[in-house]
Backbone as CSV, one residue per row, in Angstrom:
resi,resn,N_x,N_y,N_z,CA_x,CA_y,CA_z,C_x,C_y,C_z
1,MET,-5.846,123.369,78.081,-4.710,124.260,78.277,-5.199,125.602,78.823
2,THR,-4.382,126.221,79.596,-4.713,127.538,80.115,-4.403,128.591,79.044
3,THR,-4.875,129.795,79.272,-4.594,130.894,78.340,-3.091,131.134,78.224
4,ALA,-2.396,131.102,79.338,-0.944,131.304,79.338,-0.238,130.206,78.531
5,GLU,-0.688,128.969,78.672,-0.086,127.859,77.918,-0.356,128.012,76.418
6,TRP,-1.561,128.458,76.051,-1.872,128.691,74.636,-0.981,129.778,74.062
7,LYS,-0.814,130.862,74.813,0.070,131.941,74.349,1.476,131.413,74.098
8,ASP,1.998,130.667,75.058,3.345,130.116,74.915,3.432,129.174,73.721
9,PHE,2.405,128.368,73.528,2.368,127.444,72.388,2.413,128.210,71.059
10,LEU,1.583,129.251,70.942,1.562,130.040,69.707,2.893,130.733,69.462
11,LEU,3.480,131.257,70.499,4.774,131.927,70.348,5.861,130.951,69.924
12,ARG,5.868,129.762,70.507,6.853,128.745,70.097,6.625,128.318,68.651
13,SER,5.360,128.316,68.205,5.061,127.886,66.836,5.635,128.837,65.791
14,ILE,5.950,130.076,66.186,6.567,131.006,65.237,8.048,131.222,65.537
15,GLY,8.601,130.364,66.407,10.038,130.380,66.636,10.527,131.278,67.750
16,LEU,9.654,131.684,68.658,10.068,132.521,69.780,10.012,131.719,71.076
17,GLU,10.893,132.023,71.987,10.895,131.369,73.290,10.171,132.271,74.286
18,PRO,8.981,131.876,74.729,8.174,132.711,75.610,8.852,133.075,76.931
19,ALA,9.733,132.218,77.435,10.398,132.499,78.705,11.285,133.743,78.614
20,GLN,11.661,134.120,77.399,12.520,135.284,77.194,11.717,136.578,77.032
21,LEU,10.387,136.489,77.058,9.530,137.649,76.809,8.723,138.016,78.047
22,THR,8.459,139.301,78.199,7.542,139.747,79.245,6.116,139.487,78.768
23,GLU,5.163,139.587,79.664,3.759,139.398,79.266,3.350,140.440,78.228
24,ARG,3.807,141.665,78.386,3.500,142.731,77.420,4.078,142.408,76.047
25,ASN,5.319,141.900,76.013,5.936,141.522,74.746,5.193,140.362,74.083
26,LYS,4.770,139.405,74.890,4.005,138.270,74.357,2.726,138.769,73.682
27,ASP,2.020,139.650,74.379,0.771,140.182,73.825,1.026,140.983,72.550
28,ALA,2.115,141.740,72.513,2.447,142.532,71.323,2.719,141.623,70.128
29,VAL,3.450,140.535,70.354,3.742,139.604,69.259,2.459,138.912,68.804
30,LEU,1.629,138.501,69.731,0.373,137.841,69.374,-0.562,138.777,68.619
31,LEU,-0.531,140.049,68.958,-1.351,141.027,68.243,-0.989,141.067,66.762
32,ARG,0.272,140.863,66.446,0.707,140.843,65.043,0.073,139.693,64.267
33,MET,-0.404,138.685,64.963,-0.977,137.512,64.307,-2.464,137.664,64.009
34,VAL,-3.089,138.715,64.482,-4.528,138.916,64.287,-4.930,138.866,62.810
35,PRO,-4.179,139.463,61.870,-4.600,139.398,60.462,-4.748,137.971,59.913
36,PHE,-4.113,137.001,60.548,-4.230,135.620,60.084,-5.554,134.976,60.484
37,VAL,-6.246,135.546,61.453,-7.485,134.927,61.931,-8.707,135.817,61.808
38,GLU,-8.506,137.093,61.525,-9.625,138.029,61.418,-9.713,138.542,59.981
39,ARG,-10.829,138.277,59.314,-11.006,138.675,57.916,-11.071,140.193,57.793
40,ASN,-10.442,140.706,56.754,-10.448,142.126,56.416,-9.973,143.003,57.579
41,TYR,-8.919,142.567,58.224,-8.327,143.310,59.337,-7.175,144.135,58.789
42,ASN,-7.272,145.439,58.888,-6.234,146.341,58.403,-5.452,146.856,59.595
43,TRP,-4.135,146.783,59.493,-3.302,147.101,60.634,-2.081,147.872,60.171
44,TRP,-1.717,148.887,60.916,-0.562,149.715,60.593,0.418,149.623,61.742
45,ARG,1.670,149.375,61.435,2.692,149.326,62.477,3.842,150.189,62.037
46,SER,4.211,151.129,62.871,5.314,152.028,62.581,6.387,151.844,63.640
47,ALA,7.600,151.564,63.184,8.733,151.396,64.104,10.029,151.493,63.303
48,ARG,11.123,151.530,64.009,12.430,151.604,63.350,12.690,150.351,62.523
49,ARG,13.620,150.479,61.590,14.038,149.314,60.799,14.663,148.272,61.714
50,GLY,14.488,147.018,61.326,15.119,145.934,62.061,14.430,145.542,63.351
51,THR,13.175,145.939,63.528,12.468,145.601,64.768,11.513,144.422,64.585
52,GLY,11.528,143.780,63.442,10.720,142.579,63.243,9.302,142.816,62.771
53,LYS,9.015,143.989,62.227,7.649,144.290,61.779,7.197,143.340,60.678
54,SER,8.080,142.985,59.784,7.710,142.189,58.615,8.027,140.708,58.750
55,HIS,8.822,140.336,59.714,9.296,138.961,59.835,8.167,137.934,59.832
56,LEU,7.156,138.173,60.626,6.048,137.229,60.727,5.394,136.991,59.372
57,PHE,5.217,138.061,58.608,4.511,137.957,57.331,5.393,137.401,56.220
58,GLN,6.699,137.521,56.379,7.609,137.063,55.337,8.097,135.636,55.574
59,GLN,8.339,135.256,56.814,9.030,134.010,57.096,8.189,132.910,57.736
60,VAL,7.092,133.264,58.383,6.422,132.298,59.235,5.292,131.540,58.544
61,SER,4.538,132.207,57.680,3.343,131.576,57.130,3.327,131.571,55.603
62,PRO,2.953,130.446,55.006,2.793,130.413,53.547,1.494,131.089,53.096
63,TYR,0.661,131.515,54.042,-0.601,132.165,53.722,-0.483,133.682,53.664
64,ALA,0.742,134.178,53.794,0.980,135.622,53.765,1.978,135.959,52.668
65,HIS,1.841,137.162,52.126,2.765,137.645,51.104,3.216,139.048,51.488
66,LEU,4.511,139.289,51.382,5.077,140.587,51.726,5.421,141.334,50.447
67,VAL,4.839,142.519,50.271,5.141,143.392,49.137,6.130,144.428,49.660
68,SER,7.349,144.404,49.137,8.394,145.299,49.635,8.691,146.402,48.639
69,GLY,8.263,147.613,48.951,8.589,148.795,48.158,8.293,148.629,46.674
70,GLY,8.683,149.597,45.898,8.551,149.523,44.453,7.153,149.783,43.946
71,LYS,6.926,149.356,42.705,5.661,149.612,42.035,4.752,148.392,42.132
72,ALA,3.536,148.628,42.568,2.531,147.572,42.637,1.535,147.816,41.500
73,THR,1.342,146.841,40.667,0.386,147.014,39.579,-0.997,146.586,40.052
74,VAL,-2.008,147.202,39.480,-3.385,146.845,39.799,-3.625,145.387,39.412
75,ALA,-3.081,144.956,38.286,-3.249,143.569,37.845,-2.608,142.601,38.828
76,ARG,-1.438,142.934,39.346,-0.749,142.044,40.281,-1.454,141.997,41.635
77,MET,-2.025,143.105,42.048,-2.676,143.148,43.353,-4.096,142.587,43.327
78,PHE,-4.838,142.839,42.251,-6.261,142.501,42.233,-6.609,141.475,41.158
79,VAL,-6.823,141.891,39.935,-7.144,140.970,38.838,-6.531,141.513,37.561
80,ASN,-5.900,140.627,36.808,-5.354,141.004,35.512,-6.488,140.909,34.493
81,ASN,-6.920,142.054,33.962,-8.040,142.054,33.014,-7.708,141.348,31.712
82,ALA,-6.439,141.273,31.352,-6.046,140.650,30.091,-6.277,139.144,30.099
83,ASN,-5.970,138.490,31.218,-6.088,137.030,31.241,-6.989,136.493,32.366
84,GLY,-7.531,137.386,33.192,-8.436,136.971,34.265,-7.752,136.394,35.488
85,GLN,-6.415,136.384,35.495,-5.687,135.839,36.645,-5.897,136.722,37.864
86,ARG,-6.226,136.094,38.967,-6.461,136.836,40.209,-5.135,137.213,40.858
87,GLY,-5.144,138.365,41.509,-3.932,138.907,42.095,-3.689,138.462,43.529
88,LEU,-2.744,139.141,44.158,-2.281,138.762,45.491,-3.385,138.762,46.543
89,VAL,-4.289,139.747,46.503,-5.330,139.792,47.536,-6.300,138.623,47.408
90,CYS,-6.340,137.987,46.265,-7.181,136.797,46.086,-6.410,135.510,46.395
91,GLN,-5.093,135.560,46.298,-4.279,134.361,46.463,-3.824,134.115,47.897
92,TYR,-3.768,135.161,48.708,-3.228,135.037,50.062,-4.233,135.503,51.104
93,ASP,-4.139,134.917,52.289,-4.973,135.353,53.405,-4.536,136.720,53.912
94,VAL,-3.237,136.984,53.860,-2.667,138.230,54.368,-1.702,138.791,53.331
95,VAL,-1.871,140.068,52.999,-0.925,140.780,52.144,-0.383,141.934,52.969
96,CYS,0.919,141.953,53.132,1.577,142.956,53.975,2.430,143.864,53.087
97,PHE,2.327,145.158,53.310,3.159,146.129,52.605,4.291,146.565,53.516
98,ASP,5.520,146.375,53.063,6.689,146.803,53.812,7.214,148.076,53.167
99,GLU,7.555,149.044,53.989,8.017,150.338,53.484,6.980,150.914,52.521
100,VAL,5.779,151.098,53.027,4.642,151.520,52.214,4.881,152.867,51.534
101,SER,5.731,153.697,52.101,5.988,155.003,51.481,6.650,154.850,50.115
102,GLY,7.307,153.720,49.875,7.967,153.506,48.597,7.123,152.777,47.577
103,ILE,5.889,152.445,47.912,5.029,151.690,47.003,4.119,152.653,46.255
104,SER,4.052,152.461,44.938,3.135,153.266,44.140,2.452,152.349,43.125
105,PHE,1.256,152.743,42.725,0.512,151.968,41.736,0.792,152.510,40.349
106,ASP,0.729,151.631,39.364,0.985,152.038,37.978,-0.203,152.779,37.378
107,GLN,-1.387,152.634,37.946,-2.578,153.315,37.448,-3.163,154.173,38.567
108,LYS,-3.799,155.265,38.174,-4.369,156.181,39.165,-5.439,155.519,40.020
109,ASP,-6.199,154.595,39.452,-7.284,153.977,40.219,-6.803,152.930,41.211
110,GLY,-5.510,152.598,41.202,-4.980,151.587,42.110,-5.195,151.926,43.568
111,VAL,-4.928,153.168,43.936,-5.106,153.589,45.328,-6.580,153.543,45.710
112,ASN,-7.450,153.967,44.809,-8.892,153.940,45.099,-9.414,152.511,45.247
113,ILE,-8.935,151.615,44.403,-9.335,150.208,44.522,-8.861,149.656,45.870
114,MET,-7.624,149.987,46.240,-7.073,149.505,47.510,-7.863,150.066,48.695
115,LYS,-8.188,151.345,48.664,-8.954,151.943,49.759,-10.323,151.279,49.887
116,GLY,-10.996,151.066,48.770,-12.297,150.400,48.806,-12.191,148.973,49.306
117,TYR,-11.153,148.277,48.887,-10.949,146.897,49.329,-10.680,146.840,50.829
118,MET,-9.860,147.765,51.323,-9.551,147.772,52.749,-10.780,148.107,53.595
119,GLU,-11.677,148.892,53.043,-12.891,149.260,53.779,-13.914,148.130,53.802
120,SER,-14.167,147.531,52.633,-15.274,146.583,52.536,-14.862,145.123,52.341
121,GLY,-13.607,144.890,51.957,-13.176,143.524,51.679,-13.569,143.060,50.293
122,GLU,-14.030,143.989,49.451,-14.429,143.685,48.069,-13.825,144.723,47.136
123,PHE,-13.718,144.354,45.856,-13.276,145.306,44.845,-13.909,144.942,43.515
124,SER,-13.904,145.880,42.588,-14.465,145.657,41.250,-13.378,145.879,40.215
125,ARG,-13.372,144.994,39.227,-12.454,145.120,38.092,-13.193,144.615,36.859
126,ALA,-13.145,145.386,35.809,-13.741,144.996,34.527,-15.200,144.564,34.690
127,ARG,-15.959,145.395,35.396,-17.396,145.185,35.600,-17.741,143.931,36.387
128,LYS,-16.775,143.398,37.115,-17.017,142.248,37.967,-16.658,142.634,39.392
129,ALA,-17.430,142.156,40.333,-17.144,142.400,41.742,-16.477,141.152,42.329
130,PHE,-15.497,141.365,43.182,-14.766,140.274,43.800,-14.782,140.452,45.309
131,ALA,-15.013,139.382,46.017,-14.871,139.329,47.478,-13.902,138.184,47.759
132,PRO,-12.618,138.467,47.679,-11.623,137.399,47.741,-11.661,136.598,49.027
133,THR,-11.533,135.322,48.873,-11.281,134.438,49.989,-10.112,133.578,49.544
134,ALA,-8.973,133.820,50.146,-7.768,133.113,49.758,-7.876,131.651,50.154
135,PRO,-7.212,130.767,49.394,-7.242,129.349,49.744,-6.517,129.121,51.054
136,SER,-7.116,128.369,51.955,-6.477,128.086,53.255,-6.180,126.631,53.387
């Protein structure tokens, strides 16, 4: 297959009709898919509501989880120290935050753990280090 045919195939696989898109639009949509194939890829997208920023992460893949606003607990995101259950970053290949301005952690160290995880792809909880690899 040619590169153009691969692009069209990938776009159809997520429910878009490539004939309705310009080449620039095709590339923009494909760029949104990079977190699914590149480990520890951090990406920020800012746009108006209703422009499809979250659709790919919410509707298209079972390997992604969308966190929408509200309070994110350190236990839910990383590891629950009480029972050892691994959190979202260990369970999914991609974790997407929607409306990040409305998300806050229940503990002060939550933001620091997240920053360290986004930088290195690893985090520590309860004297244990984790380098999550979600099941694929």
